[in-house]
N, C-alpha and C positions, 0 to 999 in steps of 0.2 A: 731463869734461862731459859732461852727458846729451844726445844727439842728440835734436833738437827731432823731434817727432810729424808724420808728415807724413800727408796723405790722398791717397789713390792714384787718382787721376782716370783716366777712359777719355772721350774727347770721341766722339759720334756726330754724322756730317752735318758736313761739310768746307768748306762754301761760305760762310757767315755765321760757320760754328763754327770755321772758321781764325782768325778774330781771337782767339781765346782761347789759342791754342795758346804764343804766346810771352809770356804773361802767367802760364800756370801754369809755364812753364820757368822763369821768373824767382823766381816766389812761393816763399819760404823754406818756406812751410806745406805746398805740394803737390807731388806727384812726377806728371807725365804719364805715365802706364805706357802707354797705350794708344790708338790712333784707329781710327775705322771707317768706310766708306764704301761703297755699294755699286758705284759702278764703281773698279775695280781698278785704272784707269791713274791716275786722280784721286788716288786713297788712295796709291798709289806715288810721284806726285809732290809731293804732300805731306810724306809719310814720310821723303821723300828732302831736300826741303827742311830738314827741320827736324830731322834727324836721329832720328826715332820709329821703332824696330825692330818693336816690336809693332803689326802691323796686322791688322785684320780687315774681311769683305766682310760678314760676316755679323753681326747685331746680337745674334742668341739666343747666338752661341758666345761673343762680347765679355762679354756679362754673367755668364755661366758662368763666366768666367775669375777665379780666389780671389784674384790678385793686385790685383783692381780693386774700390775701397772704395765708390766713387760714380762715378756716371753723369753726363755734361752732355750734353742731348739738343738738339740745333741742325737737326733733320731739318724735313721740309715740315709742315705745321699738321696735315693729315691723322693725321698719325703720333703725335703728341705722346701723345695719351691712352693710346693702346694699351703704345706703349714705353716708359711712365712704370710704367704698371702692370705688364708684365714684368720690368723692372729692380728692380720692388720687392718682388715675387713673389721675384726671385732673392736677397734679402739686401742691395742697394744701394740706398745713399742717392742722390737724384734733385736735379740741377738740369735745369731743363727753359726753352727760351725760350718766349715767348707765342706763342697761348694755352696755358692749362693743360690744356685739351682741347676737343672738337668737341661734347659732349652734358654734360647734368648728371649722367647716370647714370656716365661716367665720371668726372669730376671728385667724385661720391660715393667711387668704390671706390677712387681715390686716398688719398682722405681715411681711410678705414677700413682699408685697409694699412697706411698709417704709422701710424695707433695700434693696430693688431693687431701691427705687427714692430716698433716704437720706432724707426722710421727717419726722416730728415730730406727734406723736400719743397720746394724753394724754386723759384717761378715767378720766372726772370731778366728782370723787367718792368723797362727800360732807363730809363723816364721817373723814375721815385722813386728812382735814383741820378745822374741826369743834375743836372749842376750848376745849374743855374737853378731846379729842384724844392731840393737841398741849399740853394740862396740861402735860399729862401721857408720852409724848413724851419727855419733858423736866426732867422729873424727870428721865426718862430710862437715858436719854443722862446725865444727872448730876450724876449718878449713884446711886440716891438713892432707887431706888426699889431695888439694890442689885442685885443676879442672876433672870432672869424672869424667870419662873417655868412654868407657864400655863397662857392660855389666854383663854375668854370667850366673846361671843358678842351675842345679839339676835336682830332681826329688826319684830315687830310684829303690824299689822297695819288692821283697817277694809277698805276694797277696795271697798264694795258695794257702788253702786253709782258713780262709776268713771270709765272714757271713755271705749268704746267696747272690747279693746283689754285685757282688765284686769281680766272680769269675768272667775274664774276657773285657773286663772294662777297658775301652779305648784309652790309652796312657793320658792324653791331654783331657780330657774330660775331669780328671783330678788333677788339675797342676797349680793350685793356686800357692801351694808352698812354694813353687818358683817360679811363677808369674808376680805373687805377690810383692816378694822382697825387690825385684829388679824395678817395677815400678814404683813400691814405696820408699827407697830410699831419698830419691830426688822429687816426689810425690806429681810425677808424671805419669800421663795417661798413653794408653795404646791406639796408635792411630789404623794399621793394619798390620797384619802378620803373614807370614808364610811357614808350610811345616811340611817337611818331608818326613815319611814313614820308612825304617829298617826293619828286615829282620821278620821273621814269622812264628806268632805262638802254636802251641800245639794244637791239633784239628779241632778236638772237643772241646776247645773253649770259643770257637769262630762264632757258633751260631747265638750266642747270647746276645750279641750287640753288633752282629755282623761286621766284624773286626780282626782282620787276623795279623795287627800290628805289634811287634817286639816291642820297639822303641817309636817315639815320635819327638824329632827336635823344629823347634820353633825360633826361627827370626821374628823379633818383635821392632816394628819402627816406632818411636814413641814422637807423639803429636808436638807440633812447634817446637823441637829442638833439634840438634846434631846429632842425639843419640839413639843407638840402637842396643837389644839384647839378646841374647841367645841363653834359650833354654833346652832341656829334655827330659823325658820321663821314661820308664820302665817298671812294668808290673809283673808279668810272668817271664818266666823262660830266659833270663838275665842273669847271669851269677855274678853277684855282687851285694855287700853288705848295704844295710838300710844305710843311705845318705838324701839328706836334704843338706845342700848346701848352697852357697851364695857369696860371690866374689864379686868385688868391683876393683877396678882397674882407673886410677888418677895420673895425673902429673907428675904428682910429688910423692904421693905412696899410693901401693895396692894392696889389699888385705885377700888372701885366698883360703879357702876351706880346708880342713886337714881332707889326707886320702882315706883315714882311719878314724872311725868315731873315737872319741876323748882325745885325740892329741891334740897339740894346742893351734891357732890360726897360726899365718905367716905372712906376717907385713915385710913388703920389699920397700925400700927408701931407694928414690932416686938417686943418681951421682953420688953415690959412695964407692968405695972400691968394690970389683965385683963380688969378691969373697962375702963382703959386708952387707949386701945388700937386702938378703932375705934375713928376717929375725923370727925366731918361735915366739908367740904373744899368747901367756893366759889370760885369758879373757875373764874381765870381772862381770861380776853378776847384776849390778843396776838394782838390787832390789831397794835402792835409797832414793827411788823414784816413786815408790810407794807408799802408802800410809802403813804405820809401824806393825798395825794389827794383823796386816796380809804379808809383812816381807817374808815370815820362814816358809812360805807354799813356793818361793822361788826354788828351793832347792829339796823340796819333796812333795809326793803325792799325797793322796788322801789317807791310803792304808799303811799301815806300821809295816808289814810283812813285803818282799819282793813277790813273793806267789801270790797276793790277790794284788799288785798293780795292773789295772787295765791295758791290754797289749799295743793298745796304741802310744800309752804313757814310756812303756819299756824298749819297745821297738824303735819308736822315736825320740828316745835320749831325753825323757823327759820334756819333750817340745821346748826346750833351752830354758825353763824356769818361766814362761810366759802367760800361764795360767792368771795369777792374780794381777798379771798388766791388763790382760784382756777386761777382767772383770771390771777393774779401775778405771779403764777408760770408758765403756759402755757408759756404765753407771753414773761416774761424773758429767759423762756429754750431756745424759740425758736429763739428770738435775740441775745442770745449768744452763740449758736450752742450746748448746752448740752440737756441732756434728763431730763424732768419731772419726777413727781411721781404721778400717775404710767404710764411710758411709754406703749410703744405696748406690749411685751414682760409680764409687770408685769399686765399690764389690762388683757392680754389674760389669765393669771394664775389664776389671781380672779376671772374672770368671769367664765373659764370653770370649777372651782370646784363646782360653782354651778350647770352648765349643766351636770356635771358628777353626780354630788351628787344625783339629782332627779334619775338620771340612774340607780344608784346604790340602791336607794329606790323599784324605781320597781321589782329590783332583789332581796329583800329580806336583803339587807344590803352589797353584793357584792364589794368589793375594787375595785374602779375604780382608774386608775393612769392616773395623767395628762401626755401627749401629750409633746414629746421632745421641741416641738416649745414653748412652754409655760415656759421654762425652760432657765433662763441664762447661759452662759459658765462660 
């Protein structure tokens, strides 16, 4: 029997990145060959815990390793762009946590390198693989929503106490969790955006990014479509429980995210008697879409005890069971020579919506058009 081809993976960044180690170790199509972390004590702690022999404190040395086929980047936001570019230049496929980059120019270089070198890039956007999104996608593909008429999403989070690159971050610079699902359901692309700022965060946060805004809200016009979407974000000085929400409004059915975490979704069905229109629905898990060996990771993280869970996992409600779906989508696509969602162009479109939306807010809601490299032909 011919041995199944495996994609040899290296993980960079072992905070949130450690959540993916046991998934890759269990997944039959992948082989986790190396990990990378700047702090050697943490590198060794994780390496010892999971029995990983090859360890790097130098990112550059890791991407030069001929045994590495692909890099999964889970490092701080300011590093995503240059590390993705360096890995692609080194001939590695790239999976990168969100956002793709912090500038339009970095996004453009990543797209160009993928085309030039024939490599795969995937932005590991959790929401488009969360069980709630997969449920809405199921209804959409079955035709149960009818004609989609409008989409809405939000991401509200209190980032006080997070690492040093977070304070004062413009809300739309980290918008993929709400931009991704509104574009991802129908697989549309943004053509242009208009964004308004509202409110003011405390003064000591302003100087980090020269941004005073408490909330940024954006309208997105879809290309070659009658659809538009509305998304909004807050990071500081807004009283709100963590919420990554996505809502879709169709002619037959609409689905709304609960206002309070862990409550059921609400499905509205047209033409019923008014009291019967809304129905609370417990969202199915969709682990059946995954290979059997990684199905359990939709309902648990890496560690056995809550106190050891990474903050992004606990505060983010486990990212909707998305982590094994992300791994499967990336690895399977690379091995089959197919494109994952979102690929480089789609990731650039999603990420540049947020970057340009902040520029729009700085200019009183001025329309900003997405650059041509973010639009599929």
